[in-house]
C-alpha positions in Angstrom: 0.0 0.0 0.0 1.4 3.4 -0.9 2.0 5.9 1.7 -0.1 9.3 1.2 -2.4 7.9 -1.4 -6.0 8.7 -0.3 -8.2 5.8 0.2 -11.4 5.4 -2.0 -14.7 6.2 -0.1 -16.8 3.1 0.5 -19.7 2.6 -1.8 -23.0 3.8 -0.4 -25.8 1.5 -1.2 -29.1 3.1 -1.5 -32.2 0.8 -0.9 -34.5 1.9 -3.5 -37.3 -0.2 -2.0 -37.3 1.4 1.4 -39.9 3.9 0.8 -42.4 1.3 -0.7 -41.8 -0.9 2.1 -42.7 1.8 4.6 -45.7 2.7 2.7 -46.8 -0.9 2.7 -46.3 -1.1 6.4 -48.4 2.0 7.0 -51.2 0.5 4.7 -51.1 -2.7 6.5 -51.5 -0.8 10.0 -54.5 1.2 8.5 -56.0 -2.0 7.1 -55.5 -3.8 10.4 -57.2 -0.8 12.2 -60.1 -0.6 9.8 -60.8 -4.3 10.0 -60.9 -4.1 14.0 -63.1 -1.1 13.8 -65.5 -3.1 11.5 -65.4 -6.1 13.7 -66.1 -4.0 16.9 -68.9 -2.3 15.1 -70.4 -5.8 14.0 -70.0 -7.1 17.6 -71.6 -4.0 19.0 -74.7 -4.4 16.5 -75.1 -8.0 17.0 -74.9 -8.0 20.8 -76.6 -4.7 21.3 -79.3 -6.2 23.7 -76.2 -6.9 26.0 -74.1 -3.9 25.4 -76.8 -1.2 25.3 -77.8 -1.3 29.0 -74.0 -1.5 29.9 -73.1 1.5 27.7 -76.1 3.5 28.8 -75.3 2.7 32.6 -71.6 3.8 32.0 -72.5 7.1 30.4 -75.3 8.0 33.0 -72.9 6.8 35.8 -70.2 9.2 34.6 -72.8 12.0 34.4 -74.0 11.5 37.8 -70.7 10.7 39.5 -70.3 14.4 40.7 -73.4 13.9 42.6 -72.2 10.7 44.3 -68.9 12.5 45.1 -70.8 15.6 46.6 -72.9 13.2 48.9 -69.7 11.2 49.7 -68.1 14.4 50.9 -71.1 15.2 53.1 -70.6 11.9 55.0 -72.9 9.6 52.9 -71.2 6.2 52.1 -70.5 5.7 48.5 -72.8 2.7 48.3 -75.7 4.4 50.0 -75.3 7.5 47.7 -75.3 5.1 44.6 -78.4 3.4 45.8 -80.1 6.8 46.4 -79.1 8.1 42.9 -80.4 4.8 41.2 -83.6 5.0 43.1 -84.3 8.7 42.1 -83.3 7.8 38.5 -85.6 4.9 38.4 -88.4 6.8 40.0 -88.0 9.6 37.5 -88.0 7.2 34.4 -91.2 5.5 35.7 -92.9 8.8 36.5 -91.9 10.0 33.0 -93.6 6.9 31.3 -96.6 7.3 33.4 -97.1 10.9 32.4 -96.4 10.2 28.7 -98.9 7.1 28.8 -101.9 9.4 29.6 -102.1 11.5 26.4 -101.1 8.3 24.3 -104.0 6.4 25.7 -106.5 9.3 25.1 -105.2 9.6 21.5 -105.7 5.9 21.0 -109.3 6.2 22.4 -110.0 9.1 19.8 -108.4 7.7 16.7 -111.6 6.3 15.3 -112.9 10.0 15.1 -110.1 11.1 12.8 -112.2 10.3 9.6 -114.6 13.1 10.3 -111.8 15.7 10.5 -110.4 14.6 7.1 -113.4 16.0 5.3 -111.5 18.9 4.2 -109.7 16.7 1.9 -112.8 15.2 0.5 -112.5 17.0 -2.8 -108.9 15.8 -3.7 -109.9 12.2 -2.6 -112.9 12.5 -4.9 -110.7 13.7 -7.7 -108.3 10.8 -7.1 -111.2 8.2 -7.1 -112.3 9.6 -10.6 -108.8 9.1 -11.8 -108.8 5.5 -10.6 -112.0 4.8 -12.2 -110.9 6.3 -15.5 -107.9 3.8 -15.7 -110.0 0.8 -14.7 -109.5 0.6 -10.9 -112.6 -0.5 -9.1 -113.3 1.4 -5.9 -114.1 -1.8 -4.1 -110.7 -3.2 -4.8 -109.0 -0.4 -3.1 -111.3 -0.4 -0.1 -109.7 -1.5 3.2 -111.8 -2.8 5.9 -110.9 -2.1 9.6 -110.0 -5.2 11.6 -112.4 -6.5 14.2 -111.3 -6.1 17.8 -109.4 -9.1 19.3 -106.9 -10.0 21.8 -104.5 -11.6 19.5 -102.2 -8.6 20.0 -101.6 -9.5 23.6 -98.9 -12.1 23.3 -97.1 -9.9 20.6 -97.2 -7.0 23.0 -95.9 -8.9 25.9 -93.0 -10.1 23.5 -92.1 -6.4 22.8 -92.3 -5.1 26.4 -90.3 -8.0 28.0 -86.9 -7.0 26.4 -87.2 -3.4 27.3 -88.2 -4.1 30.8 -85.4 -6.8 31.2 -82.8 -4.2 29.9 -84.2 -1.4 32.0 -83.6 -3.7 35.3 -80.1 -4.6 33.8 -79.4 -1.0 33.4 -80.3 -0.1 37.0 -78.1 -2.9 38.4 -75.1 -1.9 36.3 -75.6 1.8 37.1 -75.7 0.9 40.8 -72.5 -1.1 40.5 -70.8 1.4 38.5 -71.3 4.3 40.6 -70.1 2.4 43.6 -67.1 1.3 41.6 -66.2 4.3 39.8 -63.5 5.8 42.1 -61.8 2.5 42.5 -61.9 2.0 38.6 -60.4 5.5 38.1 -57.6 4.7 40.6 -56.8 1.4 39.0 -56.9 2.6 35.4 -54.6 5.5 36.3 -52.2 3.1 38.3 -51.9 0.9 35.2 -49.6 3.2 33.4 -45.9 3.1 34.6 -44.8 6.7 34.0 -45.8 9.8 35.9 -46.6 11.6 32.7 -49.0 9.1 31.4 -50.8 8.9 34.7 -51.4 12.6 34.8 -52.7 12.5 31.1 -55.0 9.6 32.1 -56.2 11.5 35.1 -56.8 14.8 33.2 -58.7 12.8 30.5 -61.0 11.1 33.1 -61.5 14.3 34.9 -62.5 16.3 31.8 -64.7 13.5 30.5 -66.5 13.5 33.9 -66.9 17.3 33.9 -67.9 17.5 30.3 -70.6 14.9 30.6 -72.0 16.4 33.8 -72.2 19.7 32.3 -73.8 18.5 29.2 -76.4 16.6 31.3 -77.2 19.5 33.5 -77.3 22.0 30.6 -79.4 20.0 28.4 -81.8 18.9 31.0 -82.4 22.6 31.8 -83.1 23.3 28.3 -85.3 20.3 27.8 -87.3 21.2 30.9 -87.8 24.7 29.4 -88.9 23.1 26.1 -91.3 20.8 28.0 -92.9 23.7 30.1 -93.5 25.4 26.7 -95.1 22.4 25.3 -97.4 21.9 28.3 -98.3 25.6 28.0 -99.1 25.3 24.4 -101.2 22.0 24.9 -103.1 23.8 27.7 -103.8 27.0 25.7 -105.0 25.1 22.6 -107.3 22.9 24.6 -105.5 19.5 24.6 -106.0 16.9 27.2 -103.2 16.2 29.7 -100.9 19.1 29.1 -98.4 17.8 31.7 -98.1 14.6 29.7 -97.4 16.5 26.5 -94.9 18.7 28.4 -93.0 15.5 29.8 -93.1 13.8 26.4 -91.6 16.9 24.7 -88.9 17.2 27.2 -87.9 13.6 27.0 -88.0 13.5 23.3 -85.7 16.6 23.2 -82.9 14.6 24.6 -82.6 13.0 21.1 -81.1 15.5 18.8 -83.1 16.5 15.7 -85.2 13.5 15.6 -87.0 14.1 19.1 -88.4 17.5 18.2 -89.6 16.4 14.8 -91.3 13.3 16.3 -93.0 15.6 19.0 -94.3 17.9 16.2 -95.8 14.8 14.6 -97.5 13.8 17.7 -98.9 17.5 18.3 -100.2 17.3 14.8 -101.9 13.9 15.2 -103.4 14.7 18.5 -104.7 18.3 17.3 -106.2 16.9 14.1 -108.1 14.1 16.2 -109.2 16.5 19.1 -109.6 19.9 17.2 -112.8 21.2 15.9 -111.5 21.7 12.5 -108.4 20.4 10.8 -106.6 23.7 10.6 -107.3 24.6 14.3 -105.9 21.0 15.1 -102.6 22.0 13.6 -102.2 25.0 15.8 -100.4 23.1 18.6 -97.8 21.6 16.2 -97.2 25.1 14.5 -96.7 26.8 17.8 -94.3 24.0 19.0 -92.5 24.3 15.9 -91.9 27.8 16.5 -90.5 26.9 20.0 -88.3 24.2 18.5 -86.8 26.8 15.9 -86.2 29.4 18.7 -84.5 26.7 20.7 -82.4 25.2 18.0 -81.3 28.2 16.3 -80.7 30.7 19.2 -80.9 29.1 22.7 -79.0 26.0 22.5 -76.3 27.3 20.4 -75.8 30.2 22.6 -75.5 27.9 25.8 -74.1 24.7 24.4 -71.7 26.5 22.1 -70.2 28.3 25.1 -69.7 25.4 27.2 -69.2 22.6 24.7 -67.8 23.1 21.3 -69.6 20.5 19.1 -69.7 20.7 15.5 -73.3 20.4 14.0 -72.1 17.9 11.2 -70.4 15.7 13.7 -73.6 15.6 15.9 -75.7 14.7 12.9 -73.2 11.9 11.8 -73.2 10.4 15.2 -76.8 10.6 15.5 -77.3 8.7 12.3 -74.8 6.1 13.0 -75.7 5.4 16.6 -79.5 5.5 15.9 -78.9 2.8 13.2 -76.6 0.8 15.6 -78.8 1.0 18.9 -82.3 2.7 17.9 -83.5 5.3 20.2 -81.1 4.9 23.0 -78.2 5.2 20.6 -79.5 8.5 19.5 -79.6 9.6 23.3 -76.1 8.4 23.6 -74.8 9.9 20.4 -73.9 13.4 21.9 -72.2 11.9 25.0 -70.1 9.5 22.9 -69.1 12.3 20.7 -68.0 14.4 23.7 -66.0 11.5 24.9 -64.3 11.2 21.6 -63.6 14.9 21.4 -61.9 14.9 24.8 -59.6 11.8 23.9 -58.8 13.6 20.6 -57.7 16.9 22.3 -55.5 15.1 24.7 -54.1 12.4 22.6 -53.6 14.7 19.6 -53.4 18.2 20.9 -51.9 19.5 17.6 -55.2 18.9 16.1 -57.2 21.4 18.2 -58.5 24.2 16.1 
């Protein structure tokens, strides 16, 4: 080897497949995550009768945990405060169902009289019958006879009532256990992580989830009570029977975003048509309540909820559609709380995504 001669630089080998390999790994990770998400959704849908009471009890339990904590700070044992909260919750649900049942039963009794209120549309109906006759459709073929009274509906009704009743009892038991066990669950979940930074982050997430859900429940409950009072006053002023029942129904349905107020408008329209002196006067309660819903949805709720909880309207609608399809009316009730939990997790796990 000659002295002073520079040694050649070693050849640098560039792996041209490095970027495609990383891209394939990323695609594989996203594919596995998507498959896991689809599988989880399928399990939640297939086993909804099992998961729905549990999820509802967890969400309601987190909402009511500040109440249990306040009672515990005043010397009430945790188990006793949990039992008291569950008892009050059960009584409120039973009272709500009892108040709602009165106007529904009255409406069912008056449904046979609806035919007389539809005389306003007799001219359009006659025109339609003439069109049917001109194309060869016999009036008798399109006539539908009313079914005769029978008790064949009793077994079917019992079959429909049994699962919700069982789920309700299951919900109360899980709610009692969850509220009693929530402080220990929080502690165990925080201590699962090794580092102090991870523990503090989990503790902050749990505290914010609890505070956000409690704030949401209190705020929405106050708004819905005001809507219920307005609906009761409308029912009383327009001469509808059981105004307290209509107010309770409006407040309950208003917990379901978008769908609940629309359903209440339909109910008031149906009751007004059945009980009103004319068709147009019967539509007055629905029209007045529609005005209340418009003011509440466009001005009151955004002014209150928007200051306390920043929730995107499109996200609320998408979550409402998904969870209503997944779990029905209770899924619609849980859609906004689950969205709040997801937003809290996003803000803490991905703080750079905050607007």
